[in-house]
N, C-alpha and C positions, 0 to 999 in steps of 0.2 A: 523218597519219602519212606518206602518200605524198608530200606536199609537203616534209616534213622530209627524207626519203630523197633526193629529187631535188635538194635544195639542197646536200647534202654534196658530191657530186662536183663540182658547179659551183665551190664555194669552194676545193676542193683543186686543181682545174684552173687557176683564176684565180691562185692562189698560185704554182703552178709556171710559169704564163705570165708573171708578174710577175718571177719570178727569171730566166727566160730573156730577157726584155726587158731588164732591168738588165744582164745579161751582155753582150747585144748593144750596149747603149749604152756600156758600159765598153770593150769591144773597139773600137768606132767612135771613142771618145775617144783611146785609144792609137794606133790607126791614123792619125787625124787629126794627132796630136802628132808622129808619124814623118814624115808626108808634107807637112804644111803648109809647113815651111821650103823644101822644094823647089819648091812652086808659088807661095808668097806671100812669100818672103824670110826673112831671118835673124831668129830670136828672135821668132817670132809668139806662141809660148806659152812662158812661163817658169815654173819652179817656185820657190817661196819656202820656205825652211826656217827663216828667221829668225823669232823670236817678236814682233818689233816690229810686223810686219804679219801678219795671220792666215796661217798656213802653208797653202799650196795652189798651184793652178795659176792663173796670170794671163795673160789674152790682150791683145795690142796693141790699143788703141783709137785710132782715127784722129782724135782731137780735140786741140785746143791745151790746154796745162797750165792749170789754174786752181786756186784755193783749194778744198780738199775732195777733189781727185782724187789718186790714187795714181800716182806717176811711177817710172820706173827711169832711173838715170843712172850714168855711170862714177864711180868713187871719186875724189872731189875731191882735188886736189894736196895741199892742207893735211892730208888724212887718210891719204895714201898711206904714208907712213913708218910711222905707227902700225899700220895694217893689215898691212903687210909684216912688222913685228916680232912682231905677235900671231899670224899664220898661218904665218910662215917661208916665204911664197910671193910671187912678183912681183905678183900680182893685177892685171896690166895688162888682162886681159879680164873683169874682175869688175865687176858693177853692184850698186847698192843700190836697194831698193825701199822707198819712204816716201810717206806722205801730205803734200800741201802744206798748210801751216798759215797761210801768209801770202804775198802776192804784190806785185807792183809797186804802189808808193805806200804800203804798210804800214810803220808804225814798228816797229822790233825793238829791244829793249834787253836785252842779256845782261851788262850791267856789274855787276849786283847779284847776289843770291843766287837770283833767280828769272828765268826767261824771261818777258819782258813784251812782248805784242803789242798795238799800238794802245792803250796804257795799261792793259791787262788782264793781271794775273799769271796765267800758264798753267801753269807747273810749275817745280819746283826746277831749278836748274843741275846738271849732272853733278858728281861728286866730281873732285878733281885726279888721282886714280889709279884704274885699274880693279881688278877683284877679284884679279888677279895681281901688283899693285904697279907695273904700268907706268904711266908718265905719260900721262894722257889729253889729247888736244888739246882746248883750249877756245877758242871764239871769243868774245872779249869786245869788243863794239861797241855803240853806240847810234846807229842810223841809219834812214833811210828807204830801203826797197828801191828799186833802180832799175828801169827799164822792162823789163829782161829777167832780173830776179832773183826767186827763189823761196825761201822758207825752209821746210824740211821738218822735221816733228817728229811723233813717235809718242808718244801718251799710253798706249799699250797696255802698255808696261812701263816702270818708272821709269828704267832705265839705258840707253834707247835711244841708239844712236850715230847721231845726227841733226845738223842745222845748229847745234845749240848747241855741237858739237864743232868742225865745219869751216866754218861760215859758209854764206851763201846758195849756192844752186845757180844757175848761169846757164843760160839758155835753150839755148845751144849744147852744154851738157853733158848735156841731157835726151835720152835715146834715145826714149822714148815715154810716153804715158799708158797705164795698165793698169787693167783690170777683172778682178775675181775670176771665174774660170770655175767653180771648185769649191775649197772650203776645208775643212780638217779640224781 
């Protein structure tokens, strides 16, 4: 009985200690998010609200882009008019966050009904129109990616606005490789 009574306060205090520690971590993350740009440069941590990549906070990762990594890049020129019409904003400082599905030397074919990478059908091509009836840009090519080209694609949602719509992303368009800090 004595052992049982002694364990109750310990579990209660450890639960309140855990809550306190989680609050400290949360406050620390918010403070870091506010101060990091001052010390480490622009856009160290970004927030993603789009469903095509898990919503959450993403941190800049100092490595070169490669297949399987998530990158952020400025909206490609081929997509700019569509995004401006959809959002009614100029979107000059907007970035897209997507995973790389193919890189230099990979064969991409978007001329049929499916996205085909290196001979494997990956996903259907997007429809000609979005849910509001606006014409969706579609990139229709069969080519091998050049030494500085990356094809971004998200299988997370079927209507992802990715390279199927605007074509490959060039290395100079990529701002950084990103890693999930926390997702929800």
